[in-house]
N, C-alpha and C positions, 0 to 999 in steps of 0.2 A: 595536529590539524586544528583549525579554527572551527567554531560551531557552524558558520555559514558554509564552510567547505563540506562538512558532513551533509548539510541540507542539500547542497548542490549535487553531490554525488548520489544521494538518495533520490532526488528528483530525476536525475538522469537514468537511474535504474528503473524507476517507475515509468519513465517515458519509453524506455526500451521495451518493457512489457506491453504498453499501450500500442506502440508502433508495430510490434510483432503481431499482436492480436488483430489490429486493423488490417495489416497486410494479409493475414490469413483469410479474413472475411472477404477482402477485395479479390483475392486470388480465387476463392471458391465461388463467389457470386458475381464477379466482374462489376461490382459497384461498391461505393463506400457503405459502411454499416448503416447509416441513416437512410439510405436509399433502398435498402433491402426491404422486401415486403413485410418481414417480421422484425425489422430492426427498429431501434429507438428513433424518436424524433430528433432532429439536429440539436435542439437545445438540451434535451436529455442526454444525448451522447456527449456534448461539450461539457456539461456539468459533471458527468461521470469521469471524464478524463481529468478535469480540474481537481476533483476530489481525490482521485487516485494519485495524481502528482503531489498534492498536498500531503497525503498520508505517507508517501515515500520520503518526502523531505522531513516531515516531523519525526517519524520513527527513526530515521537515520540520525537525525540531530540528537534525539534523546539517547539513543544507544551509544553514539559517539561521545557525547558529554559524560555519560556514566562510565565510560571506559570499556563497554562491552564490544565496541568496534574500534579498531586501532588505525585503520588506513582507508584509502579511497576504494580499494577492492571490497572491503567489508561493508562500507557505507553503500556502495553500488548494489551489492547483494541484498542488503536490508531493504533498499528501495524496490528491488525486484519482488521481494517477498513480503512487503509491508502488510497487505490485507490478510495473508495467512498468519503472520506473526500476531496481528491484532486479534484475530479469531481465536488463536490458541491461548492468548492471554485471557480473553474473555471466558473461555472454557475453564481455565484454571481458576479464575476468580469465582465462577459459578460453583465449581466443585468445592473450593475451599469454603464458600458460603454455606453449602449443604452440610459439610462436615463439622462446621463450628457453630451449629445451631441457627444458621440463617443470617448471621451478622454480615457475611460477605467480606470484602476486602477491607472495609473501614471498621468492621467489627460492630457496626451499629445496627 
C-alpha cells in the first residue's frame, strides 16, 4: 500500500470512532454534543474531531511505512486506536526515561 492509503484508512478508522461517540451522545441526550449542557463549545468540538482524525491518519501512516501494519484493516484499526497507542508509547518513553537515569527516549 502507498503511504497516502495508510493515512486514508487511519483517518477513516478515527472517523468511525468519532461518529460512534457522537451518535451515542445524540442518542442519550437527543442533541449534538455541543448543544448538551455540559458539552464542549462547537469550535472546541470541531477542533477535537480534526485533531483525532489527524492522529489516526498520522499514526496509521507511520506504522504502515514502518511495516508494522500491512493492509487496510490494520491501518483502519490503528486509526481507531490512535490515541490509546500514543498514550501507551508515551508511558513507555516515560518509563524508559526513569530507568535510564532520566535521559528519556533521546538519552539526553
